[in-house]
C-alpha positions as CSV (number, residue, x, y, z in Angstrom):
1,M,0.0,0.0,0.0
2,R,1.5,3.4,-1.1
3,R,2.0,6.1,1.4
4,R,0.4,9.5,0.8
5,G,2.2,12.8,0.9
6,R,5.7,11.5,0.3
7,G,5.8,12.5,-3.4
8,A,4.8,16.1,-2.8
9,G,7.5,16.5,-0.2
10,D,10.1,15.2,-2.5
11,E,9.1,17.6,-5.2
12,R,9.4,20.6,-2.9
13,A,12.8,19.5,-1.8
14,R,14.0,19.1,-5.3
15,D,12.7,22.6,-6.2
16,Q,14.5,24.2,-3.2
17,G,17.7,22.4,-4.1
18,G,17.5,23.6,-7.7
19,K,17.0,27.2,-6.6
20,A,20.0,27.0,-4.4
21,L,22.1,25.5,-7.2
22,N,21.0,28.3,-9.6
23,A,21.9,30.9,-6.9
24,L,25.4,29.5,-6.7
25,N,25.9,29.4,-10.4
26,T,24.5,32.9,-11.1
27,P,25.4,35.1,-8.0
28,F,24.9,38.4,-9.8
29,A,21.5,37.7,-11.3
30,G,19.1,40.6,-10.6
31,L,22.0,42.8,-9.4
32,G,21.1,45.6,-11.8
33,E,17.5,45.7,-10.6
34,R,18.6,45.9,-7.0
35,L,21.1,48.7,-7.7
36,R,18.5,50.7,-9.6
37,A,16.1,50.3,-6.7
38,L,18.7,52.0,-4.3
39,P,18.4,55.8,-3.7
40,R,20.8,57.9,-5.7
41,P,23.3,60.1,-3.8
42,A,22.9,63.9,-4.1
43,P,25.4,65.7,-6.4
44,P,28.2,67.7,-4.8
45,P,27.6,71.5,-4.5
46,P,29.3,73.5,-7.4
47,T,32.7,75.0,-6.5
48,P,32.5,78.8,-6.6
49,R,34.7,80.4,-9.4
50,V,37.4,82.8,-8.2
51,E,38.0,85.7,-10.5
52,E,41.7,86.7,-11.5
53,P,41.4,90.2,-9.9
54,D,40.5,88.5,-6.6
55,L,43.6,86.2,-6.9
56,F,45.9,89.2,-7.5
57,A,44.4,91.2,-4.6
58,H,44.8,88.2,-2.4
59,A,48.5,87.8,-3.4
60,M,49.1,91.5,-2.7
61,E,47.6,91.6,0.8
62,G,50.0,93.3,3.2
63,V,52.4,94.7,0.4
64,A,53.3,98.4,0.9
65,P,54.5,100.4,-2.2
66,L,57.9,102.0,-2.0
67,P,58.1,105.8,-1.6
68,R,58.8,107.5,-4.9
69,Q,60.8,110.3,-3.3
70,G,64.5,109.9,-4.0
71,A,64.0,107.1,-6.5
72,A,66.9,107.1,-9.0
73,R,66.4,106.1,-12.6
74,I,68.8,103.5,-13.9
75,E,70.1,104.4,-17.3
76,G,70.6,101.9,-20.0
77,P,74.0,100.9,-21.4
78,A,75.9,103.4,-23.4
79,P,75.5,103.0,-27.2
80,A,78.3,101.1,-28.9
81,G,81.0,103.1,-30.6
82,A,81.3,103.5,-34.3
83,A,82.3,100.4,-36.2
84,R,86.0,100.0,-37.1
85,P,86.4,101.0,-40.8
86,P,87.6,98.1,-43.0
87,V,91.3,98.0,-43.7
88,G,92.6,96.8,-46.9
89,E,95.5,94.3,-47.3
90,E,97.8,96.9,-48.7
91,A,97.2,99.2,-45.7
92,E,97.9,96.4,-43.3
93,A,101.1,95.5,-45.1
94,L,102.3,99.1,-45.1
95,A,101.5,99.3,-41.4
96,A,103.5,96.1,-40.7
97,L,106.5,97.5,-42.7
98,S,106.3,100.7,-40.8
99,D,106.5,98.9,-37.5
100,L,109.5,96.9,-38.7
101,A,111.3,100.1,-39.8
102,R,110.6,101.8,-36.5
103,G,111.7,98.7,-34.6
104,A,108.3,98.3,-33.0
105,A,107.9,94.8,-34.4
106,R,110.2,91.8,-34.8
107,F,110.7,90.0,-38.1
108,D,110.2,86.2,-37.8
109,I,112.7,84.7,-40.2
110,S,111.3,81.2,-39.5
111,D,108.6,81.9,-42.1
112,T,111.2,82.5,-44.9
113,R,113.5,80.2,-46.9
114,E,116.5,81.6,-45.1
115,Y,115.5,79.8,-42.0
116,V,116.9,76.4,-41.5
117,E,116.8,73.8,-38.7
118,G,117.7,70.2,-38.2
119,A,117.4,67.6,-35.4
120,I,118.1,64.0,-34.8
121,V,115.3,61.7,-35.6
122,G,113.0,61.2,-32.6
123,L,114.0,64.4,-30.8
124,D,111.1,66.0,-28.8
125,P,109.8,68.9,-30.9
126,R,109.6,71.0,-27.7
127,V,113.4,70.9,-27.4
128,L,113.8,72.3,-30.9
129,R,111.2,75.0,-30.2
130,R,113.2,76.0,-27.1
131,L,116.3,76.2,-29.1
132,R,114.6,78.4,-31.7
133,R,113.3,80.8,-29.1
134,G,116.8,81.1,-27.6
135,D,116.0,79.4,-24.3
136,F,119.4,77.7,-24.4
137,A,122.0,80.4,-23.9
138,W,125.0,79.8,-26.1
139,Q,128.3,79.5,-24.2
140,D,130.8,80.0,-27.0
141,H,130.8,81.0,-30.7
142,L,132.8,80.4,-33.9
143,D,133.0,83.0,-36.7
144,L,133.6,81.5,-40.2
145,H,133.9,84.9,-42.0
146,G,136.8,84.9,-44.5
147,M,137.5,81.1,-44.3
148,T,137.5,78.8,-47.2
149,S,135.2,75.7,-47.2
150,A,138.1,73.4,-46.3
151,T,139.4,75.6,-43.5
152,A,135.9,76.2,-42.2
153,R,135.1,72.5,-42.0
154,V,138.2,71.8,-39.9
155,A,137.4,74.7,-37.7
156,V,133.8,73.5,-37.1
157,D,134.8,70.0,-36.3
158,R,137.5,71.2,-33.8
159,F,135.3,73.8,-32.3
160,L,132.4,71.4,-31.6
161,A,134.7,68.7,-30.2
162,E,136.4,71.2,-27.8
163,S,132.9,72.5,-26.8
164,V,131.8,69.0,-25.8
165,V,135.0,68.5,-23.8
166,L,134.4,71.8,-22.0
167,G,130.8,70.7,-21.2
168,H,129.1,73.3,-23.3
169,R,125.5,72.7,-24.1
170,C,124.7,75.2,-26.8
171,V,127.1,77.1,-29.1
172,L,126.7,79.7,-31.9
173,I,128.3,79.4,-35.3
174,V,128.3,82.5,-37.5
175,H,128.5,81.6,-41.2
176,G,127.2,84.8,-42.8
177,R,124.5,85.3,-45.4
178,G,126.7,85.1,-48.5
179,R,125.8,88.6,-49.8
180,N,129.3,88.9,-51.3
181,S,129.3,85.4,-52.9
182,K,128.5,84.6,-56.5
183,D,124.8,84.8,-57.1
184,Q,124.5,85.9,-53.4
185,T,124.4,82.2,-52.4
186,P,125.5,81.5,-48.8
187,V,128.1,78.8,-49.6
188,L,129.3,78.3,-46.1
189,K,125.7,78.0,-44.8
190,E,124.9,75.2,-47.3
191,R,128.2,73.4,-46.4
192,L,127.6,73.9,-42.7
193,K,124.2,72.2,-42.8
194,S,125.8,69.1,-44.5
195,W,128.7,69.0,-42.0
196,L,126.3,69.2,-39.0
197,A,123.9,66.6,-40.4
198,R,126.3,64.1,-42.0
199,G,129.9,65.0,-41.2
200,R,132.2,64.0,-38.4
201,A,130.4,66.5,-36.1
202,A,127.0,64.8,-36.6
203,R,127.8,62.3,-33.7
204,I,127.8,65.1,-31.2
205,V,125.0,67.4,-32.6
206,L,121.5,67.1,-31.1
207,G,119.9,69.8,-33.3
208,F,120.4,73.2,-34.8
209,T,118.3,76.2,-35.8
210,T,118.8,79.6,-37.4
211,A,119.6,82.1,-34.7
212,R,117.4,85.0,-33.5
213,P,118.0,88.4,-35.1
214,C,119.9,89.6,-32.0
215,D,122.4,86.7,-32.4
216,G,122.9,87.0,-36.2
217,G,119.6,85.9,-37.6
218,A,119.9,84.1,-41.0
219,G,123.6,84.5,-40.8
220,A,124.2,82.2,-37.8
221,L,123.1,78.9,-36.3
222,Y,122.4,77.8,-32.7
223,V,123.9,74.3,-32.3
224,L,122.7,72.1,-29.4
225,L,125.3,69.5,-28.4
226,R,124.6,66.1,-26.8
227,R,126.3,63.9,-24.3
228,D,125.3,60.6,-26.0
229,R,128.0,59.9,-28.7
230,R,125.9,57.3,-30.5
231,R,125.3,58.6,-34.0
232,R,121.7,59.0,-35.2
233,P,120.5,60.5,-38.5
234,I,119.6,64.2,-38.5
235,R,116.7,65.6,-40.6
236,V,117.2,69.1,-42.1
237,T,114.3,71.4,-43.1
238,E,114.2,74.9,-44.6
239,G,111.6,77.5,-43.9
240,A,109.6,75.1,-41.7
241,K,108.8,74.9,-38.0
242,V,108.5,71.7,-35.9
C-alpha cells in the first residue's frame, strides 16, 4: 500500500535544491535591478569660481608700495661706438712694414726660406722650439767669415769637439748670409748644414736652428750638443717649423 504525501515533499525538496544551485551558479542575477532600486546620492555642490582680480588682490595683501621720493632712474647701457672701418690688405702690409722700420715689431725669419733647422730623428719637438726661441744660452761662438770651405770644415769639427770637452750645451756658429758670394748664395751656410747633419760633427750634434736676429739671424746657427755619442740621423728642413 502506497504512502500518501511523500511524493509532494520530494518535489518541494527538489525545487529548493534547484533554486540553491542556480543561486550559486549565477550570483549576480538581478543585481542591476537591486542597484536601480537603491536611492541615488545627491550631487556635490558646485565650486565657486574665483576671478583673477581677486587672486591678485589676495596675493598683494600686506604689500606696501615703496616711496617714490629719492628714487633714481637706472640708465641703460651706453651706445656702442662706431664700427671700425675696414682696412685693406695693402694698408695692413704698409703698417707692418712701418712697424718693422721703426723697430716696433720683430721679423720672424722662420717663415722665410733663409730659415733652416735640423734635429736627430726622434727628438722631442719641444726641445727644438726652445732652441729656436733662444732658451738655451750659447756658451761659445765660432765666426767663419773669411774662411774657405776646407778651413771652415776643420774649424767647425775642432770647435764642436772642444765645446763638448768643456761641457758646453749650446754654441753659436756665424756663417754669414753670402751677400758677397757669387749669385749671393751662402756657400758656407749650405756646407755647414751638411757638416752638422752628415759630417764628423754629426755624432755630437743634437739639433740646430737659425739664430734669432739679436744673435745674427739668418747668418748664424744655434747648435745644441749632446752627451750621447751614438750617431743618429739628422733631418734638415728649410723654412719650416716643428
